[in-house]
N, C-alpha and C positions, 0 to 999 in steps of 0.2 A: 447397750454397746460402748464399749469405753473409745474417744475420739483416736487417732492413729493416721501417721504419715499426710498426705498431701491432702486439704481440703480448699472449694473459691469460698470467697466473701459469700457468695449465695453457699454454698453446701453450707456454711457456718452462721447465715442466719436461719437459715430454714432450720437445723439443728434445733438454734436456740429456742423458734419461737411454739416447735410442737412441744419439746419440756414443757415449756410455758401452760401451755393451752391440755395438756395430759394432767398441771395440776389439776390445773381448774374447772377440768372435765369433771377428775375425782370427787368434786362437790359441785357436782350436780347444776353445774352452774348453766346459764340461759341459752335462750338457742341462737342467740347475735354470735353467743363465745363460739358454737359450734359452728357456724356456718366461716368465724375466722377457720378454725380447723380444715374446714371445706378447702378452703383456697392454698392453705399451709399445703394437703394433697392435693392438689392440683399443680404446685410447685415443686411436687420431691413425683409424682407420676411422670411432668414434661425436663425432667434432668434424667432422670432414667432414662428418658427415651430418646437426649439427645445424646447422652453417653452410649447410646445400644448402637445411632447409625454411627456415633463418629470412631467408635471400635470396629466398627462391618466394615470404616473404608480405608484403618491404620492394616485392618488385617488386611486387606485385598492387597493392597501398598508393599506389606510386610512379602505375602505371596510371588506379586511380582520383582520381588528385588532379588529373589532367587537365581532367575534369569542370571544375572550380570554379575552377581554373588553368590558362589555359590557355597561361602561360608557362614552364610543367612538359614541355610537347612535344619541343621541342628536347630537353631535356637526356633528356629518359624514352625516345626516336630513340638518342641518343647510347650511353647505356646498353644498350642491345638491341647495338647495334653489338658493345660490348665484351662481353659475356655471349657472342656468338656467335665469338669469341674463343677465350674461357677456355673456352665447354663444348668445341669444337674439340681443343682441346692436352690435354685432360682425360681425356674420351676416347680417345686417343693413347694416354696414363698408363696409362691402363686398360689397354689391349689390349697395350702388352709385358709390364704385370704378370701377365696371362692365360697369355704366351705362356711369359715364365721359371716357372711353377708349373708347367704342363701337361709343355713341356720335361724339366726336372727330377723331377717324378713321375711321370710316362708315364703320364700318366692327365688326360681334360681335368679343368679345373679349375670347382670352384666355387667357394662362397663366400670371403672373403678370412682370416677370421679362423677355419672349419671347415675351412677347406683345414690352414692352416701350423698348430691344434691337434689336428689329424688326422696332420697331418706330422711333427708334437715327439713323437707317440706314436706314430707306424705307417709315417711317409714318411721322405724325406730332407731337414730341414729342415738339416741341418747342411752340406751336400750346397753346394757350393760353385765347382764343375769345371763343371755346364753352362750357370747361369748366367754365370758370366766368356765361358764359351764363344761363349756368341750373342748379349751384349753388347760385350763387349772385342776377342777371340780372342787369341791366344793372346800377344803383347805390350801389356805395360799400357803404353806409351810410342808405341804406333800402333794406335788401333784400328779396329777393323772400321767400314766404312761401307756402308750398305745399310739395304734396312728391318726397324725394328724394334731396331736396336741404339742405344748408348750414344750412337754422334754424330751417328746423325739427331734422338735427342731432344732434344741439344744445338742443334740448328740449328732444332728446334720452339717450344723455350723463346727460342729468341734471334728468333725471326719473335713472338710472342706481345708476346713488350717490344714490343721495332719497330713490331706494327700499335696496342698502346696509345696508346703516346707519339706514335704517328702523326695519332691520331681527339684526344688532349686538346692537343695543338698546334693543330690546325687550332679548336678549341674555344674558342680565346683569342682567335683572330681572329676570330668573330664575339659582337657584342653579345648576342645571343637565349640562347651557351652559357655563356657566356665562365665561367671559375671565380674563385671571389677567389684571390686569389696564393698567399698562403696557405696554403691546401688545395690548390691545383694545386701547388707544389714539395713538400707532405709527402705526396702524393698519388704524382706524379712518383718519386720516393726510393722508395716502396713499389713501384711496377711496376718501378723497378731495380733491385732486390735479386732482383729474379727471374731475374736474368741469368746462367749459371751462370760461373763464372770456378772456375779452379781454386788451392789454397796455392802451385804454383810448391816445393812442400819436394819434400826428396830420399827416397826408401826406401828401400833397399839398391840403391842406382847407381840407383836409376830418380827419373828427373823428374815425380814425381806431378801430373795434368793432372783437369779435373773430371772428368772420365768416370772413370779408376781410382779416384780418390777414393771413391767414390760405388758401385764396379762392379765392380773390380775384387779378386778372388780375396774374395768375401765370399761367404758364405753363402744360401741362399732366402730367410731370416726378415730379413736383413739388406737384401737387394735391397727385395723387398714394402714393408719396413717404409717402405726409403726413400723407393720410389713411392708409398708414401701419403703420406707426408708430401708431395711436391710436389705431389698435390694438389690435399692438404687447405689446402699454404701459396695455393693459386690462388684457392680457396673464400676465403678470408681477404680474397685485397685485394679479390677480386668483390666480400665485403661492408662493405670501406671505400668502395669506388670507389660505387658505389649510394647510400653516404649523403651524401658530396659531391656528387656528382650531384644527386639530390631534396634539400641542401640549400640548395645553389644554387639551383635552380626558386624556389624559395620554399613551395616545400609545406609548409614549418616553420615560414611566417612569422620574423618576430623570433627572433633565433637569442640570449635574453637572454646571455651569459657575463660579463658585469662587473653589479654588485650591490652599492653601497658607500650610506653613510649619509650625508642632505644636509642641510643645514641654510640654510633660507631666512628673510630675517629683513629686515620691511620697512625699516630702515634699521637700520647697522654703523658710524652717527654720535649719540651717544646725551649729550644735559649731566648733569650729577652730578643726581638728583635726581627721574626719569625713569626706568621702568622700560622695561626690555627684553626683546624679543616675538620670539617663534621660532619657526617649524615644523620640527620634527624628522620623519625619515620616509625609507626606505628606495628606492631612486631604482636601476631597471636599467636597461641599456643593452645595444647588443649593439657588439662590437669591429670586425667584420666589418662594421656599416653604411658604405658610400660613399654620393661625390654623389648617384649614379643611382637609390640607394633612399632616398635621404634630404637635402632641400637645408634650408637655414635662412634664412629670406629675411629683410632688417633694411628696414625703411622702408612695409611695405606689410601693408594686410591680407588677410584668407580671401578675397576676392570679386575681390580684387586681382592678387591670386598666382595661384588659379582661372581669369584672364582669361588669364594667361601671366607678366606682370609679374617682372621679374625684383632688383625693390625699390631698395636705394640699394646693398646692397651684400649679397653674400653669405659667410656665416659660416663661415673652413673645418670640416670635423670629423678630428675627433684620436680613436683611437680608441670612435667613436661616436660621441662628444659634439663640440658645437657648441665650437670656441676663439676666445671674440671679446674680441678687446682693441679700445681705443679711446683714443686720446691726451688728456692732463687740461692742458693749455695754461692751459685760462679756467678761473677759479672759479664755484662757484657752482654750485647743483643740476642733473645732468646726467638728461635722460630720456630712456629705447631703446624698441622696441615691434617688433615683425614677425609675421612666421608661419614654424611650423614644415609644410614641403609633404613627406608621409611615403609613398612608394607601397603601395600593397597589394598581396596577390601575386595578383590577378586583374587586376591592369596594371591600375588606378584612384589616385586619390589621393586624402588626405583632410590638411586643414590644420588645425594647432594651433597658435591666436595666444595672442601673450605680449608680456608688457610688465618695463621693469626702472627703475632709477633708484637712482644714487648723487650723490653731494656731491662738486666738488672745494676743498678747501680752500686756501690759501697756508703752503706748510711754517711751523711754529714752532717753536720751539725758548728752553726757560726755563730760568733758571740760578739757583740759591738758596743764597746760603752761611748754612749753616746757624747758625754763632754773629754773625756778623759781618757788616753791610757792605762790608769793606773782606780783602783778603789781607795777612797775614805774613809775612817774613820767616823760613827757620829753623823752621817748626813747621808739625802737619800744618792744612789747609788745610779743613775738610770741608765738601759743597759738593752738593745733589742737582740732577739736568740729566731733566729728560722733554719730551717731543716729544706736540706732539695725535696724537692715536688710532692711538698707536708704543708698543706693548707695552716695559715696562723694558726688559724683557735683548734687544733687537732699538736699544738706545739708547746710540750711545760720545760722546766728547769728545773735541774737539779745540784743544789753550790752546797758549800763545806769549808769551814776552813775561816778563821776571822770571826769566828760567834755570829755568822751569815743569817741574815731572814730575808727572806721575796714577798714581794708585793706587787701580784700579776696585772697592770692596767688594761689590759686589753690588745687583739692584733701585734703579737710577741713584742709590746712592752712589758717591762721590771723594771721597780725600782729593788732597787739589795741595798743596805742597810747591817753594815759592820762597829761592833763594839771591840777588838782589835786587829793590831797589824797587825802581819806575818803574808800568807798567802791565801790563796782564792780558788778550787777546782770548778769548775761550771761542765756541767755536761745538761747537753741538750737531747732533750725526750721526747717521742715524738706517739701518738696515740695511731698504732691496726688493729688491726682484724683480731690479728695474735696478742693485740695487747700490748702497752704502754713496753716502747722498745729504747736504748739508749743509741742513739744518730753519731754514730764518731765516739774518738775517746775523750776522756774530760780536759777544758778548755782553763790554763791556769792565766793568773792575776794577780800581782802585787796590792796588796793593804795597805796603806802608810797610814801614820798618824797626823790628822789635822796640821797645814801651817803654824808658825806661831802666831797670833792673832795682836796687827795695831791698833793705836786711836786712831778716831776719827773725828772730827770738828765739822759739823754742821754738812751731813752728810759725804764728806772728803777724809781721806788720810790727811790726818795734820803735819804742815805743812812744815817750813822749817823756821817761816816767819809770817805774822799778820799785819794785818792795817789795824789800828784799834779802833774803828771805826763795825770791823767784821766781828771783833770781841768782842766787843759791846753785846752784842744779840746773838752769842753764844747761852746754852738753858741749860746743857746738857751734854753729856760725852760716849759716845756712839765704841764702836771695834769690830773689825773686820778683817779679812784676809786677803793680801792686799792679793793681785795677779790670780787668788782664785775663783773658778765660773762654776762652783758650787753654789748652790742655795745655806747657808752655813749661817744659823741662829747664832750668832756668841751676845753673850750678856756680861755690861756691865755690874759689877757686884758691888765696888767701891773704890772712889774716890781719893787721893790727895792734893791739892793743886797748893803750888807755892810763888811768888812773887812780891816784887817791890811796888807798896803803893806810896809817893810822898818821901821816898828815900828811906820805909821800915818795911824792913823784911813780914812779911804774913802768910799765915799757913790753913789752908783751909780743907777742912776731911767733909763728906757725903758719902751717907753707904745709900748704895744704887745708883743711876748713872746720873743722873739731876744734879747740880750741884746748888751747894749750902749756900750761905747768907754771906760766910767770906768768899768763897770758892767765887762768888759770883761778882763781890766786887774785884779782886784780883785781874779779873780776864775784862772789867769795864773801865778802871780804872789807872791800871800799871803804866809805870812810869815807861815811858819810850825810851829805846835803845839799850831796853835791859831783857834778858830771858823770864820766863814762866820756864816752872815745871809740871808737867803732868804725870802723875804715877796713880795705873789702874790695875787694877785684879779684877781678871777676864774670865769667865766662865764658858767656855765651848759646847758647843754641842751634843761629844763624846764626852762629858762632865769634866773634863781637865780643865784645871784652875792656874793659870798663868799670870803674871805680874809684870807690865810690863811699862815705861816711860820715856815720854818725850819731849825734848827745851823747844820751846817758841819765843823766834826772837819779837819785841814791841816794835811797832816802826808806826810813824804818823800815817 
């Protein structure tokens, strides 16, 4: 049979062992292997007995639960109906097993394990002619019919599956015996796995059906073990059925299958300087609680709910928890209260009042320029953006105007770059469960062109006069914008220096910021009490080219 439903690791191991041994036995392997098969059979028989004892205890507990839980009665009655079908099928399996042992050994059968162990040492445990003859007949693909044959066994198993499924389907139409949908589907899958079906594979030109795969040309040891496994599988299915029926009846009250950590705070909106307080605890819920077991009613108290009032709204249940959602179109403090109506296993109800509050505020975003109150073209303009009640990582910005582009640096920090002057509009956006939304209206900033650059000498803006000793060490000319706090890269692209050396006017030109030979000579040897003039072509980070000239008096 195909596997299905839940199996313990032990059951899986046993299943694998008997399949391997069946294949080996089909090749007439040694008595040592047959001895291993007997060991597997003993494990199967032991598992079956353990299941029988456990099912008996569960059935007794199920019956006793009816006294304190009248709702368990209908489920218990259906469990007895299913058990009757299963018991009848197992009795038939044992009957076939007894016939196989009796005919193959030529003596009345005794206990399963004892007989197989005896047959291993003294009997015909490796005999396959008689088991094949009485169960299958001469042709593997045309099994015989009649009493205690493999064909009849298949029919019994088919009838068992159909009978149990019919009972379960009928239970789903009656509120008094309805199963949880997930349990119903899982149990139905387990039952359907007991339906016999062959693999359809061919062996020596013969298409193997279920009867041939389980009983044709197999020795007594394999046949008996296969039959014991069928009985053990039925007992395992009975155990699962008892668990599902008793749980659905409310015998186990709430089955807590979802335990999570919860944090409950009086307020999620805290002003700076105020302490944050919260209760942290473990909360247990049952994913199988439905509206018939629990109802969450808004706008009522316990007395009103007990009188039958449904309140203003019933909160839907998702995985056993209320999923409350409310509109937030109006601003201000909001409050809600209600009652959880819970059904006890005996059919009575308990009422648990609750209340909650929250604050609805207009979306508000803020943007602050980190260095100045205006933006400049061509340089990185750092800003900080935030939104009330929103974590920095959930905040983003949308900017337009001035050919803007933005680069995020994390934790609400951004850099804006512009290609033209004018006006920039920045909107603070925030990620919410309903998508990304604007946090208030757009904020406006001015975008200006960079200030006109000036010449820098020795890292300082050119002074009105310099000593000869200071001028003699100058090798290059720089540029920058005085009083400008942004980091801006101004590049000197060409120079023209004019000055007097020993009474003679000299001119030195350079491509780039480095002084040429004549320019160096002017700075080094310029006559005292005269002026030198530096004319520079400067390219700003915005790409704009500017010419500027400065005069410096030479002093000793």
